[in-house]
ROZA-948921 format. One line per field, with one value per residue (C-alpha): residue in one letter; x, y, z; residue number from 0. Coordinates in Angstrom, 2 decimals, padded with zeros to 5 digits. Example, Ala and Ser with C-alpha at 12.3 -4.5 7.8 and 13.67 -1.06 7.14 Angstrom:
<sites>
type <- (a; s) .
x <- (012.30; 013.67) .
y <- (-004.50; -001.06) .
z <- (007.80; 007.14) .
seq <- (0; 1) .
</sites>
This chain:
<sites>
type <- (x; x; x; x; x; x; x; x; x; x; x; x; x; x; x; x; x; x; x; x; x; x; x; x; x; x; x; x; x; x; x; x; x; x; x; x; x; x; x; x; x; x; x; x; x; x; x; x; x; x; x; x; x; x; x; x; x; x; x; x; x; x; x; x; x; x; x; x; x; x; x; x; x; x; x; x; x; x; x; x; x; x; x; x; x; x; x; x; x; x; x; x; x; x; x; x; x; x; x; x; x; x; x; x; x; x; x; x; x; x; x; x; x; x; x; x; x; x; x; x; x; x; x; x; x; x; x; x; x; x; x; x; x; x; x; x; x; x; x; x; x; x; x; x; x; x; x; x; x; x; x; x; x; x; x; x; x; x; x; x; x; x; x; x; x; x; x; x; x; x; x; x; x; x; x; x; x; x; x; x; x; x; x; x; x; x; x; x; x; x; x; x; x; x; x; x; x; x; x; x; x; x; x; x; x; x; x; x; x; x; x; x; x; x; x; x; x; x; x; x; x; x; x; x; x; x; x; x; x; x; x; x; x; x; x; x; x; x; x; x; x; x; x; x; x; x; x; x; x; x; x; x; x; x; x; x; x) .
x <- (072.72; 070.84; 068.50; 069.41; 067.24; 064.34; 067.51; 068.38; 070.64; 073.12; 073.60; 073.85; 076.47; 078.52; 078.46; 079.14; 082.34; 083.43; 087.01; 087.92; 091.54; 092.31; 095.00; 093.38; 094.12; 093.34; 089.63; 088.00; 085.46; 086.57; 087.57; 085.21; 085.41; 087.22; 087.57; 090.91; 093.97; 094.53; 097.69; 099.45; 098.54; 094.90; 094.92; 096.31; 093.59; 090.95; 092.27; 092.06; 088.49; 087.57; 089.07; 087.23; 083.96; 084.66; 085.51; 082.09; 080.28; 077.91; 076.60; 074.01; 070.84; 069.56; 067.44; 069.49; 069.02; 071.83; 072.75; 075.46; 076.74; 079.08; 079.61; 076.86; 074.30; 072.61; 071.16; 069.20; 067.99; 066.61; 068.66; 069.04; 072.48; 073.63; 076.97; 078.97; 082.55; 083.79; 081.01; 078.64; 075.58; 073.84; 070.50; 068.95; 065.40; 063.69; 060.65; 058.53; 060.21; 062.29; 066.01; 068.11; 071.49; 072.80; 076.40; 078.21; 081.74; 083.83; 086.90; 085.57; 085.40; 083.20; 080.09; 078.00; 074.81; 072.53; 069.37; 067.67; 070.69; 071.36; 075.00; 077.36; 080.92; 083.09; 086.59; 088.84; 088.96; 091.93; 092.72; 092.41; 088.89; 087.92; 089.44; 087.26; 084.13; 084.62; 087.57; 090.04; 092.61; 092.25; 092.24; 088.78; 088.47; 088.20; 084.89; 082.60; 084.49; 084.00; 080.35; 079.82; 081.50; 084.68; 088.31; 090.86; 093.52; 097.24; 099.81; 101.86; 099.66; 102.69; 103.01; 099.81; 100.45; 098.51; 099.21; 099.73; 097.85; 094.23; 091.90; 094.73; 093.88; 095.07; 097.56; 099.04; 099.88; 098.29; 100.84; 101.25; 098.01; 098.24; 095.27; 094.21; 091.17; 089.38; 087.36; 084.39; 084.46; 082.70; 085.38; 083.39; 085.27; 083.85; 086.20; 088.75; 091.20; 092.86; 095.93; 098.05; 099.13; 095.39; 092.79; 089.44; 087.66; 085.05; 082.68; 080.62; 077.49; 076.31; 073.08; 073.08; 072.49; 075.62; 073.87; 075.40; 073.30; 075.30; 078.54; 079.87; 082.61; 084.17; 086.74; 087.74; 089.70; 086.72; 083.91; 082.25; 080.71; 078.47; 076.24; 074.70; 072.07; 070.69; 066.89; 066.04; 067.81; 069.18; 072.40; 072.16; 074.45; 073.59; 074.09; 076.69; 074.00; 072.61; 075.62; 075.43; 074.58; 073.73; 073.80; 071.38; 072.98; 071.86; 073.52; 076.71; 079.48; 082.62; 085.56; 088.29; 090.68) .
y <- (040.70; 042.46; 040.38; 039.97; 041.84; 040.05; 024.26; 021.82; 019.43; 018.44; 021.92; 023.45; 021.03; 021.41; 025.18; 025.41; 023.52; 026.55; 025.74; 028.97; 027.95; 029.26; 031.88; 035.28; 038.85; 041.63; 042.19; 044.53; 046.05; 049.21; 048.78; 050.06; 053.72; 053.72; 057.45; 058.80; 056.56; 054.61; 054.96; 051.62; 051.79; 052.42; 049.49; 047.23; 048.41; 047.69; 044.15; 043.62; 044.91; 042.42; 039.57; 040.67; 040.66; 037.08; 036.02; 037.37; 035.56; 032.96; 031.37; 032.04; 030.44; 032.02; 031.57; 032.53; 033.11; 031.34; 032.51; 030.84; 032.31; 030.42; 030.06; 032.52; 030.58; 031.58; 029.17; 030.21; 028.27; 028.91; 027.37; 027.14; 028.05; 027.20; 028.47; 028.15; 029.36; 025.90; 024.27; 024.93; 023.23; 024.08; 022.58; 023.08; 021.94; 020.93; 022.94; 020.26; 020.90; 017.71; 017.97; 018.17; 018.67; 018.70; 019.72; 019.87; 020.86; 021.10; 019.75; 016.19; 016.43; 017.38; 015.57; 016.42; 014.32; 014.23; 012.40; 012.25; 010.53; 008.48; 009.54; 011.21; 012.50; 012.64; 013.94; 014.91; 018.66; 019.64; 022.39; 019.82; 018.95; 022.61; 022.77; 019.91; 021.39; 025.11; 025.11; 026.95; 025.06; 027.28; 026.32; 024.88; 026.87; 030.05; 029.03; 029.95; 033.24; 034.31; 033.30; 035.34; 038.35; 038.23; 038.60; 035.94; 037.40; 037.69; 035.22; 038.16; 041.07; 043.34; 042.75; 044.58; 047.11; 049.58; 049.16; 052.17; 050.77; 051.40; 051.63; 051.44; 047.93; 046.55; 043.75; 040.95; 037.26; 034.28; 031.52; 031.06; 032.92; 036.56; 038.66; 042.05; 043.68; 046.87; 048.43; 050.72; 054.18; 052.77; 050.10; 047.08; 044.84; 045.37; 043.24; 040.54; 039.03; 035.75; 034.62; 031.50; 031.02; 031.10; 033.78; 034.09; 037.43; 037.97; 040.97; 041.78; 043.94; 045.35; 047.04; 050.41; 048.67; 046.55; 043.32; 041.26; 041.32; 039.31; 037.47; 037.11; 034.58; 035.16; 033.52; 036.49; 034.38; 032.11; 034.69; 032.55; 033.54; 032.45; 035.02; 034.27; 036.86; 036.69; 036.82; 036.31; 034.92; 035.41; 035.07; 031.94; 029.33; 026.12; 022.90; 020.43; 017.94; 020.51; 019.84; 016.05; 014.28; 010.59; 008.95; 006.12; 002.70; 002.11; 005.04; 005.21; 007.00; 008.30; 009.09; 011.48; 010.11) .
z <- (127.30; 124.47; 122.32; 118.71; 116.15; 115.29; 100.50; 099.32; 101.26; 098.59; 097.16; 100.59; 101.88; 098.71; 098.88; 102.61; 101.80; 099.84; 099.11; 100.87; 100.96; 097.48; 097.14; 096.69; 095.97; 098.43; 099.02; 096.51; 098.88; 100.59; 104.25; 106.95; 107.88; 111.22; 111.75; 112.98; 112.72; 115.95; 117.99; 118.69; 122.38; 121.51; 119.10; 121.82; 124.20; 121.56; 121.07; 124.84; 124.76; 122.04; 124.03; 127.18; 125.21; 124.15; 127.71; 128.77; 125.94; 127.51; 124.33; 121.65; 120.31; 117.11; 114.04; 111.02; 107.32; 105.48; 101.98; 099.90; 096.63; 094.35; 090.61; 089.79; 091.84; 095.10; 097.67; 100.75; 103.78; 107.24; 110.04; 113.79; 115.16; 118.67; 119.96; 123.15; 123.70; 122.65; 120.59; 117.72; 116.26; 112.99; 111.96; 108.54; 107.82; 104.58; 103.39; 105.13; 108.48; 108.53; 109.36; 106.20; 107.83; 111.39; 111.99; 115.33; 116.24; 119.38; 121.18; 120.75; 116.97; 114.03; 112.79; 109.74; 109.51; 106.45; 107.62; 104.22; 102.66; 105.81; 105.71; 108.18; 108.19; 111.32; 112.05; 114.91; 115.72; 113.58; 111.13; 108.33; 109.50; 109.39; 105.91; 104.73; 106.29; 105.56; 103.20; 105.48; 107.61; 110.64; 114.32; 115.07; 118.31; 116.22; 114.62; 117.54; 117.95; 114.36; 114.24; 117.43; 115.79; 117.85; 116.78; 117.83; 120.15; 119.35; 120.63; 121.92; 123.10; 122.88; 119.13; 118.11; 115.35; 113.18; 109.47; 107.21; 104.25; 103.24; 106.23; 108.81; 110.07; 113.38; 112.69; 114.77; 114.64; 116.34; 115.93; 112.18; 111.53; 110.44; 111.52; 110.16; 111.77; 110.73; 113.60; 113.25; 114.77; 117.85; 118.28; 117.12; 114.64; 111.16; 109.07; 109.82; 107.35; 108.36; 106.41; 106.70; 103.11; 102.41; 103.07; 104.77; 104.83; 107.55; 107.43; 110.53; 110.69; 114.03; 115.12; 116.85; 120.20; 119.73; 118.72; 115.92; 112.75; 110.23; 109.54; 106.01; 105.19; 101.79; 099.56; 097.35; 094.87; 094.14; 094.11; 096.78; 100.08; 102.94; 104.64; 108.03; 108.90; 112.42; 112.36; 116.04; 119.06; 122.51; 124.45; 126.60; 128.16; 126.28; 128.29; 126.96; 125.92; 123.48; 121.26; 121.41; 118.16; 118.49; 115.08; 114.22; 113.93; 110.34; 108.62; 106.58; 108.49; 106.77; 109.02; 107.92; 110.58) .
seq <- (0; 1; 2; 3; 4; 5; 6; 7; 8; 9; 10; 11; 12; 13; 14; 15; 16; 17; 18; 19; 20; 21; 22; 23; 24; 25; 26; 27; 28; 29; 30; 31; 32; 33; 34; 35; 36; 37; 38; 39; 40; 41; 42; 43; 44; 45; 46; 47; 48; 49; 50; 51; 52; 53; 54; 55; 56; 57; 58; 59; 60; 61; 62; 63; 64; 65; 66; 67; 68; 69; 70; 71; 72; 73; 74; 75; 76; 77; 78; 79; 80; 81; 82; 83; 84; 85; 86; 87; 88; 89; 90; 91; 92; 93; 94; 95; 96; 97; 98; 99; 100; 101; 102; 103; 104; 105; 106; 107; 108; 109; 110; 111; 112; 113; 114; 115; 116; 117; 118; 119; 120; 121; 122; 123; 124; 125; 126; 127; 128; 129; 130; 131; 132; 133; 134; 135; 136; 137; 138; 139; 140; 141; 142; 143; 144; 145; 146; 147; 148; 149; 150; 151; 152; 153; 154; 155; 156; 157; 158; 159; 160; 161; 162; 163; 164; 165; 166; 167; 168; 169; 170; 171; 172; 173; 174; 175; 176; 177; 178; 179; 180; 181; 182; 183; 184; 185; 186; 187; 188; 189; 190; 191; 192; 193; 194; 195; 196; 197; 198; 199; 200; 201; 202; 203; 204; 205; 206; 207; 208; 209; 210; 211; 212; 213; 214; 215; 216; 217; 218; 219; 220; 221; 222; 223; 224; 225; 226; 227; 228; 229; 230; 231; 232; 233; 234; 235; 236; 237; 238; 239; 240; 241; 242; 243; 244; 245; 246; 247; 248; 249; 250; 251; 252; 253; 254; 255; 256) .
</sites>
């Protein structure tokens, strides 16, 4: 595997919960330049290629630069991101190196722990839990995929189409979720739009060697976005215990269930 190219707690948690579920108009930014229009059979092959890349994904440990923009304000923080095909863990430190926020997610549920405030929030792994955490009620198993720069596959591989609108995106459905993906000329996904009555726009930036450089999650209707820029990291297979979060007995825990 190639190596990746080398805040404040309250404000950060509030802005990570972006409210991305607002209804939005089409994205204003121009779609990526994909070169010649794909034939339907080529688009289907590209979707299979993306899914094969995800199936080969072992996991990721990376230092990231997290930037959140909302309401005319910008917040930045350094963080540690750990991904596996089924789990994620995000750790944000204070300027003094103490943990400000630790968030974990996986099939067992979601936990967001704020050590300084001695508070935690837990929920079962549902679309509603993702909505409360990130603002978009999308299947929780898609989170590691998107943060790893991968496109969720269609429910019916035979239903992949190429749209005739701007940028000629690849379109398909995954259950009730409508997916539109704009590939680069080299086949890497450059933009993904997820719609289920609500919209989430995901922009992906790749290095020349194929390593993921950044992931941008945007709520176009709210002029709000989260940018995760990969600073340094490596593809690894994190052990299950790396995603465990044992909460102290003396903290306040809020359950959304």
